[in-house]
C-alpha positions as CSV (number, residue, x, y, z in Angstrom):
1,M,117.3,56.2,-120.6
2,S,115.7,57.4,-117.1
3,E,112.9,55.0,-115.9
4,L,109.9,56.8,-116.2
5,F,107.5,53.8,-115.5
6,S,107.9,50.3,-114.7
7,F,107.1,48.1,-116.8
8,P,110.0,46.1,-118.7
9,K,111.7,46.3,-121.9
10,V,109.4,44.4,-124.1
11,S,111.1,41.2,-125.9
12,F,110.5,38.3,-128.2
13,V,109.5,35.4,-125.9
14,G,108.0,33.0,-128.4
15,N,104.7,31.2,-128.7
16,K,105.5,28.5,-126.2
17,S,103.2,30.1,-123.3
18,L,99.6,30.2,-124.4
19,N,98.9,33.7,-122.1
20,A,100.0,36.7,-123.3
21,G,102.5,38.4,-120.9
22,N,104.8,41.3,-121.5
23,G,106.7,39.9,-124.4
24,Y,106.2,39.2,-128.2
25,H,104.6,36.1,-129.4
26,Y,105.3,36.3,-132.9
27,Y,106.9,39.3,-133.6
28,N,110.7,39.0,-133.7
29,A,112.2,41.6,-135.3
30,D,115.2,40.0,-136.3
31,E,113.6,36.9,-138.0
32,V,113.5,36.9,-141.9
33,V,110.0,36.5,-143.7
34,A,110.2,36.4,-147.4
35,G,113.4,37.7,-147.4
36,K,113.5,40.8,-145.3
37,K,113.7,40.9,-141.6
38,M,110.2,41.6,-139.8
39,S,111.1,45.2,-138.5
40,E,112.0,46.1,-141.9
41,W,108.7,45.0,-143.2
42,L,106.9,46.2,-140.5
43,K,107.1,49.6,-139.7
44,F,105.6,50.0,-136.9
45,S,104.4,53.5,-135.1
46,V,102.6,55.0,-132.1
47,A,100.2,57.3,-132.7
48,Y,100.3,60.0,-130.5
49,W,97.0,61.3,-130.3
50,H,95.6,58.3,-128.6
51,T,98.5,56.7,-126.7
52,M,99.9,59.9,-125.3
53,D,96.5,62.1,-125.4
54,Q,93.5,59.9,-125.5
55,R,91.6,60.1,-122.3
56,L,89.5,57.0,-123.1
57,T,86.5,59.0,-123.3
58,D,83.0,57.8,-125.6
59,P,80.2,59.2,-126.4
60,F,78.4,58.5,-123.2
61,G,80.7,59.2,-120.6
62,E,84.2,61.1,-119.4
63,G,87.7,59.6,-119.8
64,T,88.6,56.9,-117.6
65,A,92.6,57.0,-118.5
66,T,95.2,57.4,-115.6
67,R,98.5,58.7,-117.3
68,P,101.2,59.4,-115.3
69,W,102.3,62.9,-117.2
70,D,99.4,65.0,-116.4
71,I,100.3,67.8,-114.5
72,A,97.8,68.5,-111.6
73,G,95.2,66.4,-113.4
74,N,95.4,69.0,-116.5
75,P,96.7,67.6,-120.0
76,D,96.1,70.8,-121.5
77,T,99.3,72.9,-120.2
78,M,102.6,73.4,-122.0
79,A,104.4,71.2,-118.6
80,A,102.4,68.3,-119.8
81,A,103.1,69.1,-123.3
82,L,106.9,68.8,-122.6
83,A,106.3,66.0,-120.1
84,K,104.6,63.6,-122.5
85,V,107.9,64.2,-125.0
86,D,109.7,62.0,-122.5
87,Y,107.4,59.5,-121.7
88,L,106.9,58.5,-125.5
89,F,110.4,58.3,-126.2
90,E,111.1,55.8,-123.0
91,F,107.7,54.2,-124.5
92,L,108.7,53.6,-127.8
93,E,112.8,52.6,-126.3
94,K,110.5,50.2,-124.3
95,T,108.3,48.4,-126.7
96,G,111.2,48.5,-129.7
97,V,109.3,50.2,-132.1
98,E,111.1,53.0,-134.1
99,Y,108.4,55.5,-135.4
100,F,105.6,58.1,-134.0
101,A,103.1,59.5,-135.7
102,F,101.5,63.0,-134.7
103,H,98.5,65.4,-135.5
104,D,100.2,69.5,-135.3
105,R,97.5,69.5,-131.9
106,D,98.4,66.7,-130.3
107,L,101.6,68.1,-129.2
108,A,100.9,71.2,-127.6
109,P,97.6,73.7,-126.3
110,E,96.3,76.5,-128.8
111,G,97.2,80.0,-127.8
112,N,94.8,83.1,-129.2
113,T,96.3,83.9,-132.4
114,L,97.9,81.2,-135.1
115,A,101.7,82.8,-134.2
116,E,101.1,81.9,-130.5
117,T,99.7,78.5,-131.4
118,N,103.0,78.0,-133.5
119,A,105.3,79.3,-130.8
120,N,103.9,76.5,-128.1
121,L,104.2,74.2,-130.8
122,D,107.7,74.8,-131.8
123,K,108.7,74.5,-128.2
124,V,107.5,70.6,-128.2
125,V,108.7,70.6,-131.6
126,D,112.1,71.1,-130.3
127,K,112.1,68.8,-127.3
128,I,111.4,66.2,-130.0
129,E,113.9,67.0,-132.4
130,Q,116.3,66.9,-129.7
131,K,115.4,63.4,-128.2
132,M,115.1,62.0,-132.1
133,R,118.7,62.8,-132.3
134,E,119.5,61.1,-129.2
135,T,117.3,58.0,-129.7
136,G,117.3,57.7,-133.8
137,K,113.6,57.3,-134.0
138,K,111.9,58.5,-136.7
139,V,108.0,60.2,-138.1
140,L,106.5,57.8,-139.8
141,W,104.1,60.7,-140.4
142,N,102.3,64.3,-139.2
143,T,99.2,66.2,-140.1
144,S,97.1,68.9,-139.0
145,S,94.1,68.7,-136.7
146,L,91.7,71.0,-139.2
147,F,88.5,69.8,-137.2
148,T,88.8,70.1,-133.9
149,N,88.8,73.7,-133.3
150,K,85.5,75.7,-133.5
151,R,86.5,77.7,-136.4
152,F,86.7,74.2,-138.4
153,L,82.8,73.3,-138.0
154,A,82.2,73.6,-141.5
155,G,85.5,72.1,-142.8
156,G,89.2,73.6,-143.1
157,A,89.4,73.6,-147.0
158,T,86.2,72.8,-147.7
159,T,84.8,75.7,-145.4
160,P,82.4,78.1,-147.1
161,F,84.5,80.9,-144.6
162,A,87.1,82.3,-146.8
163,E,89.1,83.3,-143.3
164,V,88.9,80.0,-142.3
165,F,90.5,78.7,-145.1
166,A,93.4,80.9,-144.9
167,Y,93.7,80.0,-141.5
168,A,93.7,76.4,-142.7
169,A,96.1,77.3,-144.9
170,G,98.7,79.2,-142.6
171,Q,98.4,76.1,-140.2
172,I,99.4,73.4,-143.0
173,K,102.1,75.3,-143.9
174,H,103.7,75.2,-140.6
175,S,103.1,72.0,-140.4
176,L,104.5,71.2,-143.6
177,D,107.5,72.9,-142.3
178,I,107.7,70.6,-138.9
179,A,107.5,67.5,-141.5
180,K,110.7,68.6,-143.1
181,R,112.3,69.9,-139.7
182,L,111.9,66.0,-138.5
183,G,112.0,64.5,-141.9
184,S,108.6,62.7,-141.4
185,E,108.4,60.1,-144.5
186,S,105.1,60.8,-145.1
187,Y,102.5,63.6,-144.4
188,V,98.8,63.0,-144.3
189,F,95.5,64.7,-145.1
190,W,92.5,63.6,-143.0
191,G,89.2,65.5,-144.3
192,G,87.1,64.8,-140.9
193,R,85.0,67.6,-141.6
194,E,85.8,68.6,-145.2
195,G,82.3,66.8,-146.0
196,Y,78.8,68.1,-145.5
197,D,76.2,67.7,-142.7
198,F,73.2,69.0,-145.2
199,L,73.5,69.0,-148.9
200,I,70.9,71.7,-149.6
201,N,73.2,74.1,-147.8
202,T,76.1,72.7,-149.6
203,D,78.0,73.8,-152.7
204,T,79.8,70.5,-153.4
205,K,81.2,71.4,-156.7
206,R,82.8,74.3,-155.5
207,E,84.0,72.6,-152.1
208,L,85.8,70.2,-154.4
209,D,87.5,72.8,-156.6
210,H,88.5,74.3,-153.3
211,I,90.2,71.0,-151.7
212,A,91.8,70.2,-155.0
213,A,93.3,73.4,-155.4
214,F,94.5,73.7,-151.8
215,F,96.1,70.1,-152.0
216,K,97.8,71.5,-154.9
217,L,99.0,74.9,-152.8
218,A,100.3,72.5,-150.4
219,K,102.4,70.3,-153.2
220,A,103.8,73.6,-154.3
221,Y,104.8,74.6,-150.7
222,A,106.5,71.3,-150.3
223,D,108.1,71.4,-153.2
224,E,109.8,75.4,-152.2
225,I,111.0,73.8,-149.3
226,G,112.1,70.9,-150.3
227,Y,110.1,68.4,-148.5
228,T,110.0,65.2,-150.4
229,G,107.9,63.1,-148.0
230,Q,105.0,60.9,-149.6
231,F,101.5,63.1,-149.5
232,L,98.6,60.5,-148.3
233,I,95.1,61.4,-148.4
234,E,93.0,59.2,-145.5
235,P,89.7,57.8,-146.7
236,K,86.6,57.3,-144.0
237,P,82.9,57.7,-144.9
238,K,81.3,59.4,-142.1
239,E,82.2,60.6,-138.6
240,P,81.9,63.6,-137.9
241,T,80.0,64.6,-140.8
242,Q,77.2,62.9,-142.0
243,H,79.1,62.5,-145.7
244,Q,82.7,63.1,-145.9
245,Y,84.1,63.2,-149.4
246,D,86.7,60.6,-149.1
247,F,84.5,58.1,-148.7
248,D,86.4,55.2,-149.4
249,A,89.3,54.0,-151.5
250,Q,87.4,54.1,-154.5
251,T,85.9,57.5,-154.1
252,T,89.1,58.9,-153.0
253,I,90.9,57.3,-156.2
254,A,88.1,59.0,-158.3
255,F,88.8,62.3,-156.8
256,L,92.7,62.4,-157.3
257,K,91.9,61.4,-161.1
258,T,89.8,63.8,-161.4
259,Y,91.9,66.5,-160.4
260,G,95.1,65.0,-161.6
261,L,96.5,64.4,-158.0
262,E,96.9,60.4,-158.3
263,N,100.9,61.6,-158.6
264,T,101.2,63.0,-155.9
265,F,99.0,61.4,-153.5
266,K,99.0,57.8,-152.0
267,L,96.1,56.7,-149.4
268,N,96.3,55.8,-145.8
269,L,93.6,53.4,-145.1
270,E,92.7,52.5,-141.7
271,G,90.7,49.4,-140.7
272,N,87.7,51.0,-138.3
273,H,87.3,53.3,-141.5
274,T,86.5,50.7,-144.0
275,Y,83.9,48.9,-141.8
276,L,82.3,52.3,-141.4
277,A,82.3,52.6,-145.4
278,G,80.5,49.1,-145.7
279,H,83.5,47.6,-147.0
280,T,86.7,44.6,-145.4
281,Y,90.1,46.1,-144.4
282,E,90.9,43.8,-147.3
283,H,89.2,45.3,-150.1
284,E,90.2,49.2,-149.5
285,V,93.8,47.3,-149.7
286,R,93.2,45.9,-152.2
287,F,92.3,48.1,-154.4
288,A,94.3,51.0,-153.2
289,R,97.1,48.4,-154.3
290,E,96.0,47.7,-158.0
291,A,95.6,51.7,-158.2
292,G,99.4,51.8,-157.7
293,L,97.8,54.3,-154.5
294,L,98.9,51.9,-151.6
295,G,101.0,54.3,-149.1
296,S,100.2,53.4,-145.4
297,L,98.0,51.7,-143.2
298,D,96.4,53.0,-139.8
299,A,96.4,49.4,-137.9
300,N,93.2,49.2,-136.2
301,M,89.8,47.6,-135.9
302,G,86.1,48.4,-135.2
303,D,83.4,46.0,-133.4
304,K,81.3,44.9,-135.9
305,L,78.3,45.3,-133.5
306,T,79.3,49.0,-132.4
307,G,78.4,51.7,-135.0
308,W,81.1,54.2,-134.5
309,D,84.5,54.3,-134.9
310,I,86.0,52.9,-131.8
311,D,89.7,52.7,-132.7
312,E,90.3,48.9,-131.5
313,F,93.7,47.9,-131.7
314,P,93.9,44.8,-134.2
315,N,93.6,41.2,-133.1
316,D,91.8,39.2,-135.7
317,I,94.7,37.1,-137.7
318,Y,92.5,36.4,-140.1
319,E,92.2,40.0,-141.3
320,A,95.8,40.6,-141.0
321,T,96.6,37.8,-143.2
322,L,94.7,38.9,-145.7
323,V,95.7,42.6,-145.1
324,M,99.2,41.1,-145.5
325,Y,98.4,39.1,-148.6
326,E,98.1,42.6,-150.3
327,F,101.1,44.5,-148.3
328,L,103.4,41.7,-149.4
329,K,102.2,41.7,-153.0
330,N,103.1,45.7,-152.7
331,G,106.4,45.2,-152.2
332,G,105.5,46.4,-148.4
333,L,104.9,50.1,-147.8
334,P,108.2,52.0,-149.0
335,T,106.7,55.3,-147.7
336,G,104.5,53.8,-145.2
337,G,103.9,51.9,-142.4
338,L,101.6,50.5,-139.9
339,N,100.7,53.2,-137.3
340,F,98.5,52.3,-134.1
341,D,95.6,54.7,-134.8
342,S,94.3,52.4,-131.9
343,K,93.0,53.2,-128.3
344,P,92.6,50.2,-125.4
345,R,88.9,50.0,-124.2
346,R,87.8,52.2,-121.7
347,Q,88.0,49.7,-119.0
348,S,91.6,48.9,-120.1
349,F,92.5,52.5,-118.3
350,E,95.7,52.0,-116.5
351,F,99.4,52.9,-118.0
352,D,100.5,49.4,-118.1
353,D,97.1,48.7,-120.8
354,L,99.1,50.8,-123.4
355,F,102.1,48.4,-123.7
356,Y,99.8,45.3,-123.4
357,A,97.6,46.7,-126.8
358,H,100.4,47.4,-128.4
359,I,102.1,43.8,-127.8
360,A,98.9,42.6,-128.8
361,G,98.8,44.8,-132.1
362,M,102.3,44.1,-133.5
363,D,102.0,40.4,-132.5
364,T,98.5,39.8,-134.5
365,Y,100.1,41.7,-137.4
366,A,103.5,40.0,-137.2
367,A,101.6,36.7,-137.4
368,G,99.4,37.6,-140.1
369,L,102.7,38.8,-142.4
370,K,104.0,35.0,-141.5
371,V,100.7,33.0,-142.7
372,A,100.5,35.6,-145.9
373,A,104.6,34.7,-147.3
374,K,103.6,31.1,-146.5
375,L,100.3,31.9,-149.1
376,I,102.3,33.7,-151.3
377,E,105.2,31.2,-151.4
378,D,103.0,28.5,-152.2
379,Q,100.9,30.7,-154.7
380,V,97.9,29.3,-153.1
381,I,95.6,32.6,-153.9
382,E,97.3,32.5,-157.2
383,N,96.5,28.9,-158.2
384,I,93.3,30.0,-156.9
385,L,92.8,32.9,-159.2
386,K,94.6,31.2,-162.5
387,T,92.0,28.4,-162.2
388,R,88.9,30.5,-161.9
389,Y,90.0,32.5,-164.8
390,A,92.0,30.6,-167.0
391,S,88.5,30.4,-169.9
392,F,90.4,33.8,-170.4
393,D,93.7,32.5,-171.0
394,S,92.7,30.6,-174.3
395,G,90.5,30.7,-177.0
396,I,88.1,33.4,-177.3
397,G,88.8,34.7,-173.8
398,A,92.4,35.2,-174.9
399,D,91.1,37.1,-178.1
400,F,89.4,39.1,-176.0
401,E,92.0,40.2,-173.6
402,A,94.2,41.0,-176.4
403,G,92.1,43.1,-178.0
404,Q,91.7,41.0,-181.0
405,V,87.8,40.9,-181.5
406,T,84.8,42.8,-181.7
407,L,81.5,43.1,-179.9
408,K,80.1,41.5,-182.9
409,D,82.6,38.7,-182.8
410,L,81.8,37.9,-179.3
411,A,78.1,37.6,-180.4
412,D,78.6,35.3,-183.3
413,Y,80.6,33.5,-181.3
414,A,77.9,32.8,-178.6
415,E,74.9,33.0,-181.2
416,N,74.1,29.6,-181.7
417,K,75.4,28.2,-178.1
418,T,73.2,26.3,-176.0
419,D,72.0,27.3,-172.2
420,E,73.6,23.3,-171.7
421,E,76.6,24.2,-173.2
422,I,77.5,27.4,-171.6
423,N,76.5,26.1,-168.6
424,A,79.4,23.6,-168.5
425,T,81.6,25.8,-168.7
426,L,80.8,26.9,-164.8
427,Q,83.2,26.0,-162.3
428,S,82.4,26.3,-158.0
429,G,83.4,29.1,-156.4
430,R,85.1,26.8,-153.7
431,Q,84.9,29.2,-151.1
432,E,84.5,26.8,-148.4
433,Q,87.4,25.0,-149.4
434,I,88.9,28.3,-149.9
435,K,88.1,29.5,-146.2
436,S,89.1,26.2,-144.8
437,T,92.7,26.2,-146.4
438,L,93.3,29.5,-144.6
439,N,92.7,28.6,-141.5
440,N,94.5,25.3,-142.2
441,Y,97.7,27.6,-142.9
442,I,96.8,30.0,-140.0
443,F,96.9,26.9,-137.8
444,S,100.0,25.5,-139.4
445,V,102.3,28.6,-139.7
446,L,101.4,29.8,-136.4
447,G,101.8,26.3,-134.8
448,Q,105.2,25.8,-135.7
């Protein structure tokens, strides 16, 4: 493969040096963890919209990024769009990442009609398909941008304007055709503007009915063309709308069950979005896993002091460990992966920073995987839960779980118990001890 930039191929160097460099300290593709190679567990993916398109803008300033594929400084040309494909595949090759993900509008500029836009898009997809054949790289998932263009100011599938709704349907159709053509392993619906800004002028029931019907039409078309990838919904509570209908994991699960879509969709969960919903990342992953709806992960994080979606590359090993614990309890992500929906910080504007950022993110989740596997091997969390809920394993607790008691039976059992007797059964939650144990596992496993 031709050298488009000078950054060396990234390899595993181990953690003997404390200084971050050009190699992976913890991500060793061939290392066996919990019975499988790291590369089999951790299906990392490069996000086209950040790595190739993001210019490091923020709400208060223009972009700072320097990108070698910009033609005469203009990223919005077909020439730039085609050039980006070459850079993407060299980036994948040099990092050892096997997957990438994209929105349709990441790839090519729009035309004056949907037909013209599709024609532009197909030219880039032609080149991507060729590169995939040459390199063996794969699409983790693709999606449609039903939020950037002015037409989607009130949403795509929840818009009050039928012409826009029809356009959104046409855009999704073509995007599903591309998913089928490129063998995309999943297809994501992110409802960036599927919600409301002002409740008084919004018919929420009608909009929810519309988007549920929209999803069913999309699934029917996928079946028609033989596309078998997993459908995913990505929750987010706000930004850009005041309130988005897929607020968090539990809200989205309730929506899917209300409209009979729980056998069609799973969830794609993003770290930064969980913060905006007032949760931790591991909270959202736990609830999706326990519902049997954990599909894929967007591996990023936010700044706890910043009030917007900054899509920072993950670097919190404590969080990554708890997410990877849920990941392993789920058996991994059979149809999903860990997509870096992340961008470097605004002051990290050079092209090499894209490499350092992905190295940091991959090492963080590789480290988390190793620690989580050891926690499961030693049954640390399982034993904590077993001890804490032991009263439901025998006696009245076991009778209740077996469905062998009525409300009156429980009342009769408790009726003559004194406060002293009941309080004597309480046990400490040992939260500080548990946190210390988790820290010790992180230090021990990663210090080896």
